[in-house]
C-alpha distance (Angstrom), angle and dihedral (degrees) to the residues before:
residue distance angle dihedral
M1 . . .
N2 3.79 . .
A3 3.80 122.2 .
Y4 3.81 93.8 -103.2
D5 3.81 94.0 52.1
E6 3.79 91.0 45.9
Y7 3.81 91.2 50.3
M8 3.81 92.8 48.5
K9 3.80 92.4 47.0
G10 3.81 89.7 54.3
I11 3.78 97.6 43.7
V12 3.81 94.3 56.2
V13 3.81 95.7 52.5
P14 3.83 94.6 97.4
M15 3.81 90.2 44.5
R16 3.79 89.5 55.5
K17 3.81 93.5 43.9
E18 3.78 91.6 52.9
L19 3.80 87.7 69.4
T20 3.81 102.3 30.0
E21 3.80 91.4 51.8
S22 3.81 86.9 54.5
G23 3.80 92.9 55.9
F24 3.82 102.1 -89.5
T25 3.79 118.0 139.1
E26 3.77 114.5 -136.5
L27 3.77 115.5 -133.2
T28 3.80 105.0 -159.2
T29 3.81 102.5 168.6
A30 3.78 136.1 45.4
E31 3.80 87.3 -115.0
D32 3.82 90.8 55.9
V33 3.80 89.4 52.9
N34 3.80 94.1 48.2
E35 3.78 91.8 47.4
H36 3.79 92.0 50.8
M37 3.80 93.5 45.9
S38 3.80 93.6 47.4
T39 3.79 91.9 57.7
A40 3.82 104.0 27.5
Q41 3.77 108.4 118.3
G42 3.77 120.2 171.8
V43 3.79 124.0 14.8
S44 3.79 121.6 -14.3
L45 3.79 121.5 -170.5
V46 3.80 109.0 -155.3
I47 3.78 123.4 -171.7
I48 3.76 119.5 -168.4
N49 3.78 96.7 -149.8
S50 3.79 124.2 -149.4
I51 3.77 140.5 -174.4
C52 3.82 92.9 -123.9
G53 3.78 127.3 109.3
C54 3.80 95.2 -109.6
A55 3.80 89.0 58.7
A56 3.80 90.8 50.0
G57 3.78 99.1 43.1
L58 3.78 100.7 30.1
A59 3.80 121.0 11.7
R60 3.81 101.7 44.2
P61 3.82 95.8 42.8
A62 3.82 90.4 43.3
V63 3.81 95.5 54.3
R64 3.80 92.4 44.5
E65 3.80 92.4 51.7
A66 3.81 93.9 40.9
V67 3.80 90.8 55.9
E68 3.79 91.0 46.4
L69 3.82 92.8 50.2
S70 3.81 99.2 39.9
E71 3.75 117.4 108.7
H72 3.81 89.7 -149.4
K73 3.79 110.5 47.1
P74 3.81 117.2 -146.7
D75 3.78 113.7 -105.6
H76 3.81 90.8 -134.1
L77 3.81 132.9 29.4
V78 3.79 112.3 -166.4
T79 3.77 137.9 163.3
V80 3.78 139.5 -168.4
F81 3.80 122.4 -168.3
A82 3.80 115.6 -129.7
G83 3.78 113.6 -140.9
Q84 3.80 91.2 16.7
D85 3.79 108.2 53.8
K86 3.78 94.4 31.2
E87 3.81 98.6 168.4
A88 3.81 92.7 47.8
T89 3.79 91.8 47.9
A90 3.80 93.0 48.1
Q91 3.81 90.5 48.3
M92 3.81 93.1 49.2
R93 3.79 90.7 49.5
Q94 3.81 89.2 55.8
Y95 3.80 88.1 66.5
F96 3.80 89.5 63.5
E97 3.79 103.3 26.1
E98 3.79 91.5 150.5
V99 3.82 88.6 81.2
P100 3.81 123.4 63.1
P101 3.82 117.1 -108.9
S102 3.78 111.5 -88.6
S103 3.76 134.5 169.1
P104 2.81 130.0 -128.7
S105 3.76 94.4 25.2
I106 3.76 138.4 146.6
A107 3.79 127.3 -139.0
V108 3.77 128.6 -170.9
L109 3.78 113.0 -159.2
K110 3.77 128.9 -172.6
D111 3.79 115.7 -156.6
G112 3.81 88.6 -17.7
Q113 3.81 94.9 -52.0
L114 3.79 123.3 113.3
A115 3.80 109.6 -104.9
H116 3.82 99.0 167.7
F117 3.79 137.4 -0.9
I118 3.78 128.7 -162.0
P119 3.81 110.9 -165.8
R120 3.78 126.9 -161.0
E121 3.81 88.8 -96.0
E122 3.81 89.0 65.8
I123 3.82 92.2 47.1
E124 3.80 107.2 40.6
G125 3.79 112.0 75.5
F126 3.80 94.2 16.3
E127 3.79 127.7 104.9
M128 3.80 115.2 -100.3
E129 3.81 89.6 -119.1
Q130 3.82 90.8 56.7
V131 3.79 91.1 52.3
R132 3.81 91.0 44.5
D133 3.79 91.6 51.5
A134 3.83 91.9 48.5
V135 3.82 90.5 51.3
K136 3.79 92.2 46.0
Q137 3.81 91.5 50.2
A138 3.81 91.2 48.6
I139 3.82 90.7 51.0
E140 3.80 92.3 48.5
E141 3.82 93.1 47.8
A142 3.81 92.3 48.7
A143 3.80 90.6 49.8
Q144 3.82 92.1 58.5
């Protein structure tokens, strides 16, 4: 591993932990994604994580709080890390190719089908509470 890759791998550790310590499963390979998607029944909350500030200050806190506040908890909490786990991210995006790639972004799937998608444009520039409420509403609607 070159010095740049090693540095980047180390710098994102707390960004990964912020989600994994809140119950999200990291999918780091295309195979991980396919395995999850082949068995995921019910509601899956997927966050395409990113190193950017809007992921740190908005997306990650919003999904954590939305899950905490939702009456109906998602059956699956998963994450892929854009720019880090490139194959996993590309594979996950194939499951909702109707929307342009965006990171960070948040997808709510029901029985493997896209129910709601929140792109970066609906995260960046918004208040964390607005993003949280949009995620919570998407979870609740998918659970119906």
